[in-house]
C-alpha positions as CSV (number, residue, x, y, z in Angstrom):
1,M,-100.5,-70.2,-117.8
2,K,-97.7,-67.9,-116.8
3,I,-95.9,-68.3,-113.2
4,P,-96.3,-64.8,-111.7
5,E,-93.4,-62.6,-111.7
6,P,-91.6,-63.2,-108.3
7,P,-90.8,-59.7,-106.5
8,P,-87.4,-58.2,-106.3
9,P,-85.4,-59.5,-103.3
10,F,-86.1,-57.4,-100.3
11,G,-82.1,-56.9,-99.8
12,Q,-82.0,-55.8,-103.2
13,I,-83.8,-52.7,-102.6
14,L,-82.3,-51.9,-99.3
15,N,-78.8,-52.0,-100.8
16,Q,-80.2,-49.4,-103.8
17,L,-81.8,-47.0,-100.8
18,M,-78.4,-47.4,-99.1
19,A,-76.5,-46.9,-102.2
20,S,-77.9,-43.6,-103.2
21,E,-76.8,-42.3,-100.1
22,D,-79.7,-40.3,-99.8
23,T,-80.6,-40.7,-95.9
24,E,-83.7,-38.6,-95.8
25,H,-85.5,-40.7,-98.2
26,M,-84.2,-43.9,-96.9
27,V,-86.0,-43.2,-93.7
28,R,-89.0,-41.7,-95.7
29,V,-89.3,-45.0,-97.3
30,L,-88.6,-47.5,-94.5
31,G,-90.3,-45.5,-92.4
32,S,-93.9,-44.2,-94.2
33,N,-97.2,-45.0,-93.3
34,V,-97.9,-47.9,-96.2
35,G,-100.5,-50.1,-95.2
36,P,-100.7,-54.2,-96.5
37,V,-103.3,-53.2,-99.0
38,D,-103.3,-50.6,-101.5
39,S,-106.0,-47.4,-101.6
40,K,-108.5,-49.4,-102.8
41,G,-107.7,-52.0,-100.0
42,R,-106.4,-54.9,-102.4
43,Y,-103.8,-57.0,-100.8
44,L,-101.9,-57.0,-104.4
45,H,-98.9,-59.3,-105.3
46,W,-95.9,-57.8,-107.1
47,E,-97.1,-58.7,-110.5
48,K,-100.0,-56.1,-110.0
49,L,-98.4,-53.8,-107.5
50,K,-95.7,-52.7,-109.7
51,Y,-98.5,-50.8,-112.3
52,I,-100.0,-48.9,-109.6
53,V,-99.1,-45.2,-108.6
54,P,-96.6,-45.1,-106.1
55,P,-96.8,-42.8,-103.1
56,E,-94.9,-39.7,-104.2
57,G,-91.3,-39.9,-104.6
58,F,-91.3,-43.4,-104.4
59,S,-90.2,-45.9,-107.0
60,P,-92.6,-49.1,-107.4
61,E,-89.5,-51.2,-105.8
62,E,-89.5,-48.8,-102.8
63,Y,-93.5,-49.0,-102.7
64,W,-93.3,-52.8,-102.3
65,L,-90.6,-52.8,-99.6
66,A,-92.8,-50.6,-97.8
67,T,-95.8,-52.9,-98.1
68,K,-94.1,-55.9,-97.3
69,K,-92.9,-54.4,-93.9
70,A,-96.1,-53.1,-93.5
71,R,-97.4,-56.8,-94.0
72,E,-94.6,-58.4,-92.1
73,S,-95.2,-56.5,-89.0
74,I,-98.9,-58.1,-88.7
75,S,-97.5,-61.8,-90.0
76,K,-97.7,-64.7,-88.4
77,E,-95.8,-68.1,-89.0
78,L,-97.1,-71.4,-89.9
79,P,-96.0,-74.5,-88.6
80,F,-95.1,-75.5,-92.0
81,Q,-92.4,-75.1,-94.4
82,D,-92.0,-75.6,-98.0
83,K,-89.7,-78.2,-99.9
84,N,-86.1,-75.7,-99.5
85,R,-87.2,-75.4,-95.5
86,N,-88.5,-72.0,-95.9
87,T,-92.0,-71.1,-93.6
88,F,-95.1,-70.3,-94.7
89,S,-97.1,-67.3,-92.9
90,F,-100.0,-65.3,-93.4
91,C,-101.4,-61.9,-92.1
92,V,-104.9,-60.6,-91.3
93,P,-105.7,-56.7,-92.9
94,D,-108.7,-55.5,-92.2
95,I,-110.3,-56.7,-95.4
96,L,-110.2,-60.4,-93.9
97,H,-110.9,-59.2,-90.3
98,K,-113.9,-57.9,-92.1
99,E,-115.2,-61.4,-93.7
100,L,-113.9,-63.2,-91.0
101,H,-116.4,-61.7,-88.8
102,W,-119.1,-62.0,-91.3
103,L,-118.2,-65.9,-91.2
104,D,-118.8,-66.3,-87.8
105,Q,-121.8,-64.3,-87.3
106,N,-123.7,-65.8,-90.6
107,A,-122.2,-69.2,-91.0
108,A,-121.8,-70.6,-87.3
109,G,-123.8,-70.9,-83.8
110,S,-127.7,-71.0,-84.0
111,I,-130.1,-69.1,-86.1
112,T,-133.5,-68.9,-85.2
113,M,-134.5,-67.1,-88.4
114,D,-137.1,-69.1,-90.5
115,R,-135.2,-70.5,-93.3
116,P,-135.5,-74.1,-95.1
117,I,-132.2,-75.0,-94.1
118,T,-132.9,-74.4,-90.7
119,N,-136.3,-76.3,-90.8
120,P,-135.9,-79.8,-89.8
121,H,-138.6,-80.9,-92.3
122,T,-136.7,-79.3,-95.3
123,R,-133.2,-79.1,-94.3
124,D,-132.3,-82.5,-96.1
125,T,-133.4,-81.6,-99.3
126,Y,-131.5,-78.9,-99.5
127,L,-128.1,-80.4,-97.7
128,V,-128.8,-83.4,-100.8
129,S,-129.0,-80.7,-103.3
130,S,-125.8,-79.0,-102.1
131,L,-123.6,-82.5,-101.5
132,F,-124.6,-83.0,-105.1
133,E,-123.3,-79.8,-107.0
134,E,-120.1,-80.1,-104.7
135,S,-119.7,-83.5,-105.7
136,I,-120.1,-82.8,-109.3
137,S,-118.4,-79.8,-109.3
138,S,-115.1,-81.1,-107.5
139,S,-115.0,-83.8,-109.9
140,Q,-115.7,-81.7,-113.0
141,L,-112.4,-79.4,-111.9
142,E,-110.3,-82.8,-112.2
143,G,-111.6,-83.4,-115.2
144,A,-114.9,-85.5,-115.4
145,S,-117.1,-84.4,-118.5
146,T,-120.4,-86.0,-117.0
147,T,-123.2,-83.1,-117.6
148,R,-125.0,-81.9,-114.3
149,E,-128.4,-83.7,-115.0
150,V,-126.9,-86.9,-116.1
151,A,-124.8,-86.9,-113.1
152,K,-127.4,-86.1,-110.5
153,E,-129.7,-88.6,-112.1
154,M,-127.4,-91.5,-111.2
155,L,-126.8,-90.4,-107.9
156,R,-130.6,-89.9,-107.2
157,Q,-131.4,-93.5,-109.0
158,G,-128.2,-94.7,-106.8
159,R,-127.4,-96.5,-109.9
160,T,-123.6,-98.3,-110.6
161,P,-121.3,-95.1,-112.6
162,K,-121.0,-96.2,-116.2
163,D,-117.3,-94.4,-117.0
164,H,-114.7,-93.0,-115.2
165,S,-116.1,-89.2,-114.6
166,E,-119.3,-90.9,-113.6
167,K,-116.7,-93.2,-110.7
168,M,-115.1,-89.1,-109.8
169,I,-118.3,-87.8,-108.8
170,Y,-120.2,-90.9,-107.0
171,N,-117.0,-91.7,-105.3
172,N,-117.0,-87.5,-104.2
173,Y,-120.3,-88.1,-103.1
174,N,-119.3,-90.9,-100.9
175,A,-116.8,-88.8,-99.5
176,M,-118.7,-85.6,-98.9
177,N,-121.1,-88.2,-96.7
178,F,-117.8,-89.8,-95.3
179,I,-116.8,-86.2,-93.6
180,R,-120.4,-85.7,-92.5
181,E,-120.1,-89.0,-90.6
182,F,-117.1,-88.2,-88.7
183,K,-117.1,-84.4,-88.8
184,D,-116.4,-84.7,-84.8
185,E,-113.6,-87.0,-85.0
186,D,-109.8,-85.6,-84.9
187,L,-107.8,-85.5,-87.6
188,T,-105.3,-88.4,-88.3
189,P,-103.4,-89.3,-91.3
190,S,-105.2,-92.9,-91.6
191,F,-108.3,-90.9,-92.2
192,I,-106.6,-88.9,-95.0
193,L,-105.7,-91.9,-96.9
194,E,-109.2,-93.4,-96.5
195,L,-110.8,-90.2,-97.8
196,H,-108.9,-90.4,-100.5
197,A,-109.1,-93.8,-101.2
198,L,-113.0,-93.1,-101.1
199,L,-112.4,-90.4,-103.7
200,T,-110.2,-92.3,-105.9
201,K,-112.0,-95.7,-105.8
202,D,-111.7,-97.5,-109.4
203,T,-110.3,-94.2,-110.9
204,L,-106.5,-94.0,-110.9
205,D,-104.5,-95.8,-113.8
206,D,-102.6,-97.8,-110.9
207,P,-105.4,-99.0,-108.4
208,K,-102.8,-100.1,-105.8
209,K,-102.4,-96.3,-105.7
210,C,-105.6,-95.6,-103.8
211,G,-105.4,-94.7,-100.6
212,K,-101.4,-94.4,-100.5
213,L,-98.8,-91.7,-100.8
214,R,-97.1,-91.0,-103.6
215,S,-93.3,-92.7,-103.6
216,I,-90.1,-91.4,-104.8
217,D,-90.7,-93.6,-108.0
218,D,-93.6,-90.9,-108.8
219,D,-92.6,-88.1,-110.8
220,I,-95.5,-85.6,-110.1
221,H,-95.7,-82.1,-111.0
222,V,-98.5,-79.8,-111.5
223,V,-99.2,-78.5,-115.1
224,D,-101.3,-75.8,-116.9
225,S,-104.5,-77.0,-118.7
226,S,-101.7,-77.1,-122.1
227,E,-99.1,-79.1,-119.9
228,S,-96.8,-77.0,-121.4
229,T,-95.7,-75.2,-118.4
230,I,-94.9,-76.9,-114.9
231,L,-96.4,-74.7,-112.5
232,H,-95.3,-76.7,-109.0
233,T,-93.2,-79.3,-108.4
234,P,-94.2,-80.6,-105.0
235,P,-91.6,-81.6,-101.7
236,N,-89.9,-85.0,-102.2
237,A,-92.3,-88.2,-101.4
238,N,-89.9,-89.2,-99.0
239,T,-91.5,-86.0,-96.3
240,L,-95.1,-86.6,-96.9
241,E,-95.2,-89.0,-93.9
242,E,-93.8,-86.2,-91.5
243,R,-95.7,-83.8,-93.5
244,L,-99.0,-85.6,-93.1
245,K,-98.6,-85.7,-89.6
246,R,-97.7,-82.2,-88.9
247,L,-101.0,-81.3,-91.1
248,C,-103.0,-83.3,-88.5
249,A,-101.5,-81.7,-85.7
250,F,-102.0,-78.5,-86.6
251,A,-105.8,-79.4,-87.6
252,N,-106.4,-80.9,-84.1
253,N,-105.1,-77.5,-82.3
254,A,-102.0,-79.2,-81.2
255,T,-100.4,-75.5,-81.5
256,Q,-99.6,-73.2,-79.2
257,E,-101.2,-70.1,-80.8
258,F,-104.7,-69.5,-81.7
259,I,-105.7,-69.4,-85.5
260,H,-109.0,-68.5,-86.3
261,P,-110.9,-71.6,-87.7
262,V,-111.8,-70.2,-90.9
263,I,-108.0,-69.6,-91.7
264,K,-106.7,-73.2,-90.1
265,A,-109.3,-74.5,-93.1
266,I,-108.3,-72.8,-95.5
267,T,-104.4,-73.7,-94.9
268,L,-105.6,-77.3,-94.4
269,H,-107.1,-76.6,-98.4
270,F,-103.5,-75.3,-99.4
271,M,-101.2,-77.6,-97.9
272,I,-102.8,-80.5,-99.1
273,G,-102.6,-78.5,-102.4
274,Y,-99.0,-77.8,-102.1
275,D,-97.7,-81.3,-100.6
276,H,-99.4,-83.1,-103.6
277,P,-98.9,-86.3,-101.4
278,F,-100.9,-88.6,-103.8
279,V,-100.5,-89.4,-107.5
280,D,-104.3,-87.9,-108.5
281,G,-107.2,-86.6,-106.5
282,N,-105.2,-84.2,-104.6
283,G,-107.7,-81.0,-105.4
284,R,-110.4,-83.1,-104.1
285,T,-108.8,-84.3,-101.2
286,A,-108.2,-81.0,-100.1
287,R,-111.6,-79.1,-101.0
288,A,-112.9,-82.4,-98.9
289,L,-110.4,-81.6,-96.0
290,F,-111.8,-77.9,-95.9
291,Y,-115.4,-79.2,-95.6
292,W,-114.5,-81.2,-92.7
293,A,-112.6,-78.9,-90.7
294,M,-115.3,-76.3,-91.2
295,A,-117.8,-78.8,-90.2
296,K,-116.4,-79.8,-87.2
297,Q,-115.7,-76.2,-86.1
298,G,-119.2,-75.6,-86.4
299,Y,-120.0,-73.7,-89.4
300,W,-122.9,-75.6,-90.3
301,L,-123.7,-73.5,-93.2
302,M,-120.8,-75.0,-94.8
303,E,-122.8,-77.8,-95.8
304,F,-125.1,-75.9,-97.9
305,I,-122.9,-74.2,-100.0
306,S,-120.2,-75.4,-102.9
307,I,-117.3,-73.8,-103.1
308,S,-116.2,-75.9,-106.4
309,T,-119.1,-74.5,-108.2
310,I,-117.6,-71.1,-107.9
311,I,-114.1,-72.1,-108.2
312,K,-114.9,-73.8,-111.7
313,K,-116.4,-70.3,-112.9
314,N,-112.5,-69.1,-112.6
315,P,-110.2,-72.2,-112.3
316,V,-107.2,-69.5,-113.4
317,Q,-107.4,-67.5,-110.5
318,Y,-107.7,-70.5,-108.3
319,A,-104.2,-71.5,-109.4
320,K,-102.8,-68.2,-109.3
321,A,-103.6,-67.8,-105.4
322,Y,-101.5,-70.8,-105.3
323,L,-98.9,-69.3,-107.5
324,H,-99.2,-65.7,-105.8
325,T,-98.1,-67.5,-102.3
326,E,-95.3,-69.6,-103.6
327,T,-93.6,-66.8,-105.5
328,D,-94.2,-64.3,-102.5
329,S,-92.0,-66.1,-99.6
330,N,-94.8,-68.3,-98.9
331,D,-97.4,-65.5,-98.4
332,L,-100.3,-67.8,-97.6
333,T,-102.9,-64.2,-97.5
334,Y,-103.3,-64.2,-101.1
335,F,-104.7,-67.9,-100.8
336,L,-106.7,-67.0,-97.8
337,I,-108.4,-64.1,-99.3
338,H,-109.0,-66.2,-102.6
339,Q,-111.1,-68.7,-100.7
340,I,-113.1,-66.2,-98.7
341,E,-114.5,-64.6,-101.7
342,I,-115.1,-68.0,-102.9
343,I,-116.9,-68.7,-99.7
344,N,-118.9,-65.2,-99.6
345,K,-119.8,-65.9,-103.4
346,A,-121.1,-69.1,-102.8
347,V,-122.9,-67.8,-99.7
348,V,-124.7,-65.4,-102.4
349,A,-125.6,-68.3,-104.2
350,L,-127.1,-70.4,-101.6
351,H,-129.7,-67.7,-101.0
352,Q,-130.6,-66.6,-104.2
353,Y,-131.1,-70.6,-104.8
354,L,-133.2,-70.7,-101.7
355,E,-135.2,-67.5,-102.8
356,R,-135.7,-69.2,-106.0
357,K,-136.8,-72.5,-104.4
358,A,-139.2,-70.3,-102.5
359,V,-140.8,-68.8,-105.2
360,E,-141.4,-72.0,-107.0
361,L,-143.4,-73.2,-104.0
362,N,-145.4,-70.4,-103.7
363,E,-146.1,-70.9,-107.4
364,A,-147.1,-74.1,-106.7
365,E,-149.2,-73.5,-103.5
366,D,-151.0,-70.6,-105.9
367,L,-151.9,-73.4,-108.7
368,L,-153.6,-75.1,-105.4
369,E,-155.5,-72.7,-104.1
370,K,-159.0,-73.3,-105.1
371,S,-157.9,-77.2,-105.8
372,Q,-159.3,-79.9,-103.5
373,A,-155.7,-80.7,-103.6
374,R,-155.2,-77.4,-101.2
375,G,-153.3,-78.0,-97.9
376,Q,-152.6,-81.6,-99.2
377,L,-149.1,-81.3,-100.5
378,N,-146.0,-81.1,-98.5
379,H,-143.0,-79.4,-99.3
380,R,-141.0,-82.4,-101.1
381,Q,-144.9,-83.1,-103.0
382,L,-144.9,-79.0,-104.1
383,S,-141.8,-79.2,-105.2
384,L,-142.1,-82.0,-107.7
385,L,-145.4,-80.6,-108.9
386,K,-143.6,-77.2,-109.9
387,H,-140.9,-79.3,-111.5
388,A,-143.6,-81.4,-113.3
389,L,-145.3,-78.4,-114.3
390,D,-142.3,-77.2,-116.0
391,N,-141.4,-80.7,-117.6
392,P,-144.3,-82.6,-119.1
393,G,-143.4,-86.2,-119.2
394,A,-140.7,-86.1,-116.9
395,I,-140.3,-89.5,-115.0
396,Y,-140.1,-89.8,-111.2
397,R,-139.1,-92.3,-109.5
398,I,-139.9,-93.4,-105.6
399,Q,-136.0,-94.1,-105.1
400,D,-134.7,-90.7,-106.6
401,H,-137.8,-89.1,-104.3
402,K,-135.9,-91.0,-101.8
403,T,-132.2,-89.6,-102.4
404,S,-133.6,-86.0,-102.9
405,H,-135.1,-85.3,-99.7
406,R,-132.9,-88.5,-97.3
407,I,-136.6,-89.8,-96.6
408,S,-137.1,-93.5,-96.2
409,Y,-138.3,-95.4,-98.9
410,Q,-142.1,-95.9,-97.6
411,T,-142.5,-91.7,-97.0
412,A,-141.4,-91.2,-100.6
413,R,-143.6,-94.3,-102.0
414,T,-146.6,-92.5,-100.0
415,D,-145.5,-89.2,-101.5
416,L,-145.7,-90.3,-104.8
417,L,-149.1,-92.8,-104.7
418,K,-150.6,-90.1,-103.2
419,M,-149.8,-87.7,-106.2
420,S,-151.1,-90.3,-108.3
421,D,-153.6,-92.7,-106.9
422,E,-155.4,-89.9,-104.8
423,L,-154.9,-86.8,-106.7
424,N,-154.7,-88.0,-109.9
425,L,-151.8,-85.4,-110.6
426,L,-149.1,-87.7,-111.9
427,R,-149.5,-91.0,-114.1
428,K,-148.5,-94.1,-112.5
429,R,-147.1,-96.9,-114.6
430,K,-145.5,-100.6,-113.9
431,Y,-141.8,-100.6,-115.1
432,G,-140.4,-103.7,-115.2
433,N,-140.9,-104.9,-111.2
434,A,-141.6,-101.0,-109.7
435,F,-143.6,-98.1,-110.5
436,V,-142.5,-95.1,-112.1
437,F,-144.8,-91.8,-112.0
438,I,-144.8,-89.6,-114.8
439,A,-145.9,-85.7,-115.1
440,P,-148.8,-85.8,-118.0
441,Q,-149.1,-83.5,-120.7
442,N,-152.1,-82.0,-119.1
443,L,-151.3,-81.3,-115.8
444,R,-152.6,-78.0,-115.5
445,E,-155.7,-79.4,-117.2
446,R,-155.8,-81.8,-114.4
447,L,-155.5,-78.9,-111.6
448,S,-158.1,-77.2,-113.5
449,D,-160.2,-80.1,-113.0
450,H,-159.9,-79.9,-109.1
451,G,-161.9,-76.5,-109.3
452,I,-159.2,-74.3,-110.8
């Protein structure tokens, strides 16, 4: 990956305008009605804007100058500086206002619609699925190579991770649950260190670095996938304690000026990535803190989505969002827009998933329409039945069922025993000291025996 071309310096363009001695043209450029986005509503970095047809009579550089002036007029400074003591800032163009408003309406507060994720009897099933997805995808972004199927099996069974990749995923799952438990607490440096310790337990080359800030002896750089190009060198390790304190103060609303909660959450994400306070696990920590910040501010829908699943589909754009900010005067707007787009895609993916699961449950209920089992299966059993119909020979364990639906062991046991002993929809077999339940090859015939 190449580092984006930095924009031409403001002063350089102004000097060229003044040197032309064309006062009328200079006034036209500096007083133009060019806005912060292009004609298509895009907030473009110089590397793309220079190829856009500029207003008549403007050079690409003059178009950039007018665009930057428009952005600066609506810009807000953040209480953070880069490693050269230059301030970070952001602005909220109309496209961002619109998306933030949509999130406020659809991801926070009380939603009374009858949806599976607002139904107290079914919401935990979908919450577990989301936690699985985020834990796996966030770890895969950082190099975990275990497949989703194997990883989900490990998490459902609660078995000990077998290798480095499984440990990363297992740790991420524990960290996400930790965040849910402490979402109402203020952010402190010790909270961030504990979160990092959970995320990196037994996965670092040097175990002593787990839950510890990097030191001046740690030569840390962010490189591209080929490791041939240094994309980012983080701030000096000596500044990390102070930077972490400032980050916590920002997160805890210790600033005078109002900043939208979603912007604050995404800024936390960005600053952990920029500061890179740890030798490893910075990306996972950054994304986990984003979830903490969103949950603390009441954006409850975020518990049911996975941003890492969407980021994983195009990690280059994720990296570019960081680089666009760093190469354009620390303008965080690029990263804000990228992350809002990621959140929107994740919400759409959630709706599609819920629709798909609703269809599956309806199909299972239709199969039971004329059966003596009609009306006797709850949503957990219906979901398992649909899976069993599609996967003859699949094995189900009480522990798996318990974890998948966040229910007690006894409730999970009752669910499966009813399907095997009472309704004859699963085969029960002794496996060691426990029972397992198997989807029979002739499950559809067994349903027919019930009267279909």
